[in-house]
N, C-alpha and C positions, 0 to 999 in steps of 0.2 A: 185206314190205320192198321198197323200190324202188331203182332205179338209173337213171343217165342215159347217153345216147349223144348227145353234142352235136357237130353238124356245124360244122366250122370250115374256114377256108381252108387249113389244114394236114393236113386229114383229120378222121376221126371220133375225138373225145376220150371215152374211157370212164370214167365216174365211178362208183366202187364197183360194177363189174360183177357181176352175179349172173345169169348166162347160163343160159337154159333152151332157147333156140332158136339154136344156132350158125349154121345156114343163113341165117336171117333176118339175123343180125349180118355174116355173111361177105358178103352182098349189100349191106348199108349201107356197110361198110368199103370194098368195091370201088367203090360208087357215088360215094364222097366222096374218093377218091384215096388211100386207106389209112388206117391207124391213126395218129393224131397222138400217141397215148400213153394211159396209164391214171393216173388219180388215185385214191388211197386216202385218204378223208377222216379215217379214224381207224384205229388199228392192227388192230382186230378186224374190220374190214371187208374181210378178206383174200378172201373170197367166191371169184369167178372170176378174181382178179388173175393168179395164176400161169399159168393156162391162156391167158388172153387175151395175156399177154406172150409165151409160147411160140407161140401161133397166129399172132400178127401181127408178131412180132419187135419189140415195143414197149418203150418206157421206161416207168418208174413214177416218179410224183411223189408224195411224201408227206412227213410229218414223221417223223423218227426216233421209234420206240417209246420210252416211258418206260423208265428204268432198271429191269432185273429183268423186263421183259416182252419175249417174243420175237415179232418180226413179220418179214413177208417182206422180202426184200432190196429196197432201192430205189436206182435209178440216179441220181436227181435229188432232194436234199433241197430242201424249199420254204422260202424266206426269209420273213420277216414284215414287210410284205406281200411276197409273191412272185408273179413272172410265171410262167404256165404256158401251154402251147400253146393257140392261138385267143384270145389276150388275156385269158384267165381269170385273176384274181387271187386268190391264196390268203391268208387271215388267220388267224392262230393264235388258238385259243381255249383258255382256262384253262391250268392248270398241266399237263394231260395232253397229248395229241398231235393233237387234232382241228384240222382245216382247215375253216373256213367258206370257201366259194367264191363270188366275186363275178363273175357273167357280164355284162359291161357291155353288150354287144350286145342281151342279152334283158332287161336291167334285173332281173336275177334273183339272189337269194341262195340258196345250196345249203347244206344241213346234213346231216351223217351222223347225229349223235345229239343234239346240243345242243338242236335244236328238232324238236317232233313236232306231229302233228295228231290230234285226238280224231276218233271215228268221224263226228261231226257237221261235221267240217272246221275246227273251232276250233284255231287255232295257239297253242302254249304251249311253255315251256321243258320240257326233259326233266325227269322227276322227280329229285329231290335223291338218291334212292337210286341212280340210274345214276351219279351223280358219285362216290359213295363207292367204287365198283368201282375207280375210278381215282385215288383220293385228291384229287379236285378239289373246290374250294370253290364253293358256290352263289353266294357274294358275287362271287368273281372271274368266274364265267360271266356273271352279271348285268352286271358291268362291261364285259366283253369285247363282250357283245352290244349294250349301249348305244353303244359305241364305233362300231357299224356302223349305227346309226340314220340317220346322215348321208346314206347311200347312197340311202335312200328307195326300196327295191325294189319294183317293180311286182308281182313274184311271189316267193314264198318256197317253195322245193322242199325237201322232206324225205324221209328214207328210211322213216319209220315214220308211217303214216296215209295217208289219201286224197289225191289230187292236187286242189289248188284253185288256179285261176289268176286272177290279176288282183286279189287282196285284199291285196297286199304292205304298202303303207305303214301302214294302220291296223292291220291284223292284227299286224304285226311290232312296232309301238309298243305296242300293248295287251299282247303276250305278254312283251315285254322289261320293262315297267314294272309289270306286275301280279305280286305277290309269291307267290301261292299256287301250289304245285307238288305237288298232292295226289297 
């Protein structure tokens, strides 16, 4: 599982942090002028969010958890679309609480669970069984993802799977329009 530390003019923005090396992160936070905040892309990506908030006295941006599910507290609910620190824009996905993040300076889309990469780097939608966990509809997810095609991302960054840089537009369009989610 992956996470991001994005350097912005407001400091380091942590996206779904899953910190193993706090000393490295402390150095990056100091070098970038502080922590701009923490973004949780989906409610179960609590990971190191609470520890980062405590350590850096940071605010959290997220969507409220769906009814009946307990998630960590959030200081800043994200609108749809919603501006976050560093010019990042959050887009709501499906009936659950996932945020896709558009990083305009990097021309990148970031996903918590909606998009994954296979071992060979192929980008695809998450399995439909993942959607069942949150009572989300595969048709709604496809619709939400198609609505992001106009962004033409140069990069698509996912939490699950290898890092692949630069294949964005073609890979994203194939993944969004291809129906199989084995």
